[in-house]
Structure formats: C-alpha cells, structure tokens
TORPA-4810 file (N, C-alpha, C, O; in nm, 3 decimals):
<nodes>
NODE_1_-5.676_-7.430_1.584_-5.731_-7.449_1.451_-5.673_-7.575_1.389_-5.557_-7.610_1.415_M
NODE_2_-5.750_-7.643_1.310_-5.709_-7.768_1.248_-5.622_-7.739_1.126_-5.658_-7.660_1.039_V
NODE_3_-5.506_-7.805_1.121_-5.417_-7.792_1.006_-5.460_-7.894_0.901_-5.485_-8.010_0.935_M
NODE_4_-5.469_-7.853_0.776_-5.504_-7.944_0.666_-5.385_-7.953_0.572_-5.326_-7.852_0.534_K
NODE_5_-5.350_-8.077_0.535_-5.240_-8.099_0.441_-5.283_-8.205_0.340_-5.365_-8.292_0.370_V
NODE_6_-5.227_-8.197_0.221_-5.256_-8.297_0.118_-5.181_-8.426_0.149_-5.088_-8.426_0.230_S
NODE_7_-5.220_-8.534_0.083_-5.151_-8.662_0.102_-5.004_-8.651_0.061_-4.917_-8.711_0.124_K
NODE_8_-4.977_-8.576_-0.044_-4.839_-8.563_-0.092_-4.752_-8.493_0.013_-4.639_-8.535_0.038_A
NODE_9_-4.804_-8.387_0.073_-4.728_-8.315_0.176_-4.715_-8.403_0.300_-4.609_-8.406_0.363_I
NODE_10_-4.820_-8.475_0.335_-4.813_-8.565_0.450_-4.705_-8.670_0.430_-4.627_-8.699_0.521_F
NODE_11_-4.700_-8.726_0.310_-4.600_-8.829_0.280_-4.459_-8.775_0.299_-4.372_-8.844_0.352_K
NODE_12_-4.436_-8.653_0.257_-4.302_-8.593_0.266_-4.268_-8.547_0.408_-4.151_-8.547_0.446_A
NODE_13_-4.368_-8.509_0.487_-4.342_-8.447_0.617_-4.412_-8.518_0.732_-4.446_-8.454_0.832_K
NODE_14_-4.433_-8.647_0.721_-4.510_-8.721_0.823_-4.451_-8.706_0.963_-4.524_-8.676_1.057_A
NODE_15_-4.321_-8.726_0.979_-4.260_-8.717_1.113_-4.275_-8.577_1.171_-4.305_-8.562_1.290_C
NODE_16_-4.256_-8.477_1.090_-4.271_-8.338_1.135_-4.416_-8.311_1.178_-4.439_-8.245_1.279_E
NODE_17_-4.511_-8.363_1.103_-4.652_-8.344_1.137_-4.688_-8.420_1.264_-4.767_-8.371_1.345_L
NODE_18_-4.633_-8.540_1.283_-4.657_-8.613_1.408_-4.605_-8.535_1.527_-4.673_-8.527_1.630_F
NODE_19_-4.485_-8.477_1.514_-4.430_-8.396_1.625_-4.519_-8.276_1.653_-4.538_-8.238_1.768_R
NODE_20_-4.572_-8.215_1.547_-4.663_-8.101_1.563_-4.784_-8.141_1.647_-4.823_-8.069_1.738_H
NODE_21_-4.843_-8.254_1.615_-4.961_-8.302_1.688_-4.923_-8.332_1.833_-4.996_-8.295_1.925_V
NODE_22_-4.810_-8.398_1.854_-4.767_-8.433_1.989_-4.738_-8.310_2.075_-4.779_-8.304_2.191_E
NODE_23_-4.668_-8.212_2.018_-4.627_-8.095_2.096_-4.741_-7.997_2.120_-4.755_-7.947_2.232_M
NODE_24_-4.821_-7.969_2.019_-4.925_-7.867_2.031_-5.063_-7.924_2.060_-5.152_-7.852_2.104_L
NODE_25_-5.080_-8.053_2.037_-5.210_-8.115_2.061_-5.315_-8.080_1.956_-5.432_-8.113_1.973_G
NODE_26_-5.274_-8.014_1.850_-5.367_-7.975_1.744_-5.376_-8.087_1.640_-5.273_-8.139_1.597_E
NODE_27_-5.497_-8.125_1.601_-5.510_-8.231_1.500_-5.466_-8.184_1.361_-5.465_-8.065_1.331_P
NODE_28_-5.429_-8.281_1.279_-5.394_-8.256_1.139_-5.488_-8.340_1.054_-5.504_-8.460_1.078_V
NODE_29_-5.551_-8.278_0.956_-5.640_-8.348_0.864_-5.567_-8.366_0.732_-5.518_-8.269_0.673_V
NODE_30_-5.560_-8.491_0.687_-5.497_-8.522_0.559_-5.607_-8.528_0.453_-5.709_-8.595_0.471_V
NODE_31_-5.584_-8.456_0.344_-5.686_-8.449_0.240_-5.642_-8.524_0.115_-5.522_-8.540_0.089_T
NODE_32_-5.740_-8.568_0.038_-5.716_-8.632_-0.090_-5.803_-8.559_-0.192_-5.926_-8.568_-0.189_D
NODE_33_-5.738_-8.487_-0.281_-5.808_-8.403_-0.380_-5.900_-8.303_-0.312_-6.012_-8.277_-0.358_R
NODE_34_-5.852_-8.248_-0.202_-5.926_-8.144_-0.131_-6.030_-8.194_-0.033_-6.087_-8.114_0.042_G
NODE_35_-6.056_-8.324_-0.031_-6.155_-8.381_0.060_-6.085_-8.443_0.181_-5.991_-8.519_0.163_E
NODE_36_-6.129_-8.413_0.303_-6.068_-8.472_0.422_-6.084_-8.624_0.420_-6.193_-8.676_0.394_P
NODE_37_-5.974_-8.696_0.448_-5.981_-8.842_0.450_-5.936_-8.901_0.583_-5.991_-9.001_0.628_T
NODE_38_-5.837_-8.840_0.646_-5.781_-8.894_0.771_-5.756_-8.778_0.867_-5.713_-8.670_0.826_I
NODE_39_-5.782_-8.802_0.995_-5.749_-8.704_1.099_-5.644_-8.766_1.190_-5.661_-8.879_1.238_E
NODE_40_-5.537_-8.694_1.214_-5.432_-8.738_1.305_-5.443_-8.650_1.429_-5.433_-8.528_1.421_I
NODE_41_-5.464_-8.715_1.543_-5.480_-8.640_1.668_-5.416_-8.719_1.780_-5.380_-8.835_1.763_R
NODE_42_-5.402_-8.654_1.895_-5.347_-8.721_2.012_-5.438_-8.837_2.051_-5.559_-8.830_2.036_L
NODE_43_-5.376_-8.942_2.103_-5.451_-9.057_2.148_-5.523_-9.022_2.279_-5.465_-8.964_2.370_Y
NODE_44_-5.650_-9.058_2.285_-5.727_-9.040_2.408_-5.773_-9.177_2.454_-5.836_-9.251_2.378_R
NODE_45_-5.741_-9.210_2.578_-5.787_-9.339_2.627_-5.939_-9.337_2.639_-6.001_-9.231_2.645_S
NODE_46_-5.997_-9.455_2.643_-6.143_-9.463_2.651_-6.189_-9.397_2.781_-6.135_-9.423_2.889_K
NODE_47_-6.288_-9.314_2.768_-6.343_-9.248_2.885_-6.437_-9.344_2.956_-6.502_-9.429_2.894_R
NODE_48_-6.442_-9.328_3.087_-6.537_-9.408_3.162_-6.676_-9.351_3.146_-6.694_-9.231_3.122_Q
NODE_49_-6.774_-9.436_3.160_-6.913_-9.395_3.157_-6.937_-9.299_3.274_-6.902_-9.333_3.387_D
NODE_50_-6.994_-9.181_3.250_-7.017_-9.085_3.358_-7.096_-9.143_3.475_-7.073_-9.106_3.589_P
NODE_51_-7.187_-9.234_3.446_-7.263_-9.295_3.556_-7.174_-9.385_3.641_-7.193_-9.395_3.762_L
NODE_52_-7.077_-9.451_3.578_-6.983_-9.533_3.656_-6.898_-9.446_3.748_-6.866_-9.487_3.860_E
NODE_53_-6.861_-9.329_3.702_-6.782_-9.238_3.785_-6.862_-9.193_3.907_-6.805_-9.173_4.015_L
NODE_54_-6.993_-9.177_3.891_-7.078_-9.131_4.000_-7.126_-9.243_4.092_-7.168_-9.217_4.205_L
NODE_55_-7.119_-9.366_4.044_-7.169_-9.478_4.122_-7.101_-9.482_4.259_-6.978_-9.475_4.268_R
NODE_56_-7.179_-9.493_4.363_-7.133_-9.500_4.503_-7.070_-9.369_4.550_-6.999_-9.368_4.651_A
NODE_57_-7.093_-9.259_4.481_-7.035_-9.131_4.524_-7.129_-9.054_4.616_-7.085_-8.962_4.684_S
NODE_58_-7.258_-9.090_4.619_-7.353_-9.024_4.708_-7.361_-9.106_4.836_-7.403_-9.221_4.834_I
NODE_59_-7.322_-9.044_4.946_-7.323_-9.114_5.073_-7.457_-9.103_5.143_-7.501_-9.196_5.211_L
NODE_60_-7.523_-8.989_5.124_-7.652_-8.968_5.190_-7.734_-8.872_5.106_-7.682_-8.771_5.059_H
NODE_61_-7.861_-8.903_5.087_-7.951_-8.817_5.012_-8.076_-8.796_5.096_-8.146_-8.892_5.128_F
NODE_62_-8.103_-8.671_5.132_-8.218_-8.640_5.216_-8.296_-8.527_5.152_-8.239_-8.423_5.118_H
NODE_63_-8.426_-8.547_5.135_-8.512_-8.446_5.076_-8.609_-8.397_5.182_-8.685_-8.475_5.239_V
NODE_64_-8.605_-8.268_5.208_-8.702_-8.210_5.300_-8.816_-8.153_5.218_-8.794_-8.081_5.121_E
NODE_65_-8.937_-8.186_5.259_-9.055_-8.139_5.186_-9.100_-8.006_5.243_-9.116_-7.991_5.364_H
NODE_66_-9.119_-7.911_5.156_-9.173_-7.782_5.197_-9.324_-7.798_5.218_-9.388_-7.872_5.144_A
NODE_67_-9.380_-7.727_5.318_-9.524_-7.738_5.342_-9.603_-7.695_5.218_-9.577_-7.589_5.161_P
NODE_68_-9.700_-7.777_5.178_-9.786_-7.743_5.066_-9.727_-7.768_4.929_-9.790_-7.735_4.829_G
NODE_69_-9.606_-7.827_4.921_-9.543_-7.854_4.792_-9.549_-8.004_4.768_-9.519_-8.083_4.857_V
NODE_70_-9.588_-8.042_4.647_-9.594_-8.184_4.614_-9.455_-8.246_4.621_-9.355_-8.177_4.604_E
NODE_71_-9.449_-8.377_4.645_-9.322_-8.446_4.660_-9.233_-8.432_4.537_-9.113_-8.406_4.550_E
NODE_72_-9.288_-8.448_4.418_-9.209_-8.437_4.295_-9.149_-8.299_4.280_-9.035_-8.285_4.237_A
NODE_73_-9.225_-8.196_4.316_-9.173_-8.060_4.306_-9.061_-8.036_4.406_-8.965_-7.967_4.375_S
NODE_74_-9.073_-8.093_4.525_-8.970_-8.076_4.626_-8.838_-8.138_4.580_-8.732_-8.079_4.599_A
NODE_75_-8.844_-8.255_4.519_-8.723_-8.320_4.469_-8.663_-8.236_4.357_-8.541_-8.222_4.350_V
NODE_76_-8.744_-8.181_4.270_-8.697_-8.098_4.161_-8.626_-7.974_4.215_-8.524_-7.933_4.160_E
NODE_77_-8.680_-7.913_4.320_-8.618_-7.795_4.378_-8.482_-7.827_4.437_-8.389_-7.746_4.427_L
NODE_78_-8.468_-7.942_4.499_-8.342_-7.979_4.564_-8.236_-8.015_4.461_-8.121_-7.976_4.475_V
NODE_79_-8.275_-8.090_4.357_-8.174_-8.142_4.265_-8.174_-8.073_4.130_-8.097_-8.111_4.042_S
NODE_80_-8.257_-7.974_4.110_-8.275_-7.909_3.980_-8.151_-7.855_3.914_-8.072_-7.934_3.862_G
NODE_81_-8.130_-7.725_3.913_-8.025_-7.662_3.832_-7.884_-7.704_3.866_-7.796_-7.697_3.780_P
NODE_82_-7.857_-7.748_3.988_-7.720_-7.783_4.026_-7.672_-7.907_3.952_-7.551_-7.926_3.939_A
NODE_83_-7.762_-7.992_3.904_-7.721_-8.114_3.838_-7.737_-8.111_3.688_-7.748_-8.215_3.624_L
NODE_84_-7.738_-7.991_3.632_-7.751_-7.975_3.487_-7.619_-8.016_3.424_-7.516_-8.016_3.492_V
NODE_85_-7.619_-8.049_3.296_-7.502_-8.100_3.223_-7.379_-8.013_3.246_-7.387_-7.891_3.261_E
NODE_86_-7.263_-8.083_3.248_-7.136_-8.013_3.254_-7.077_-8.012_3.115_-7.103_-8.104_3.036_Q
NODE_87_-6.998_-7.910_3.084_-6.932_-7.905_2.952_-6.816_-8.001_2.952_-6.751_-8.022_3.054_E
NODE_88_-6.791_-8.061_2.837_-6.685_-8.160_2.825_-6.558_-8.100_2.776_-6.458_-8.170_2.760_D
</nodes>
C-alpha cells in the first residue's frame, strides 16, 4: 500500500522515509494540502523495448498447413493463444 505524508512530515522525516522506500520497496506520496504532489519510489532503470528483447530469438519458424484450412487460419492456430500478452 502507498504511504502518504504531508510536506511538513516529509521535511522532518525525509531520511527515515527514504530508508522505508529502499528497504520495503513501497512508494511514498508527498502531499500538499491533501493533494498528491510527489511520489518517491525505487529507481527503475529504463526497460528495453520488448521487441528488442525478442529480436533474433526465433531460430526457426515452420507452419504446417492442415488440409482444407486457409493459410491465415493455420498461422493463427499455431501462434494464437500462446503468444498473448504477458503480465508486467
């Protein structure tokens, strides 16, 4: 759960709040008059583009056509549900 603190509390306890974020990995939201203004969270390096991660990862791709099935349908059957989105 996200911890929310006012600017005044953040000013007084900044080091303690930084340690909290570092140790538990939970973000802290600093508010100003009850409105969120800043989020303090662990640093995440830039993620690579998912397509770049997959580039050159397929060594061989072979589609066998079922008798009486159109080519587009055969490709859909082979690559369909297994390549659906992964959760992040």
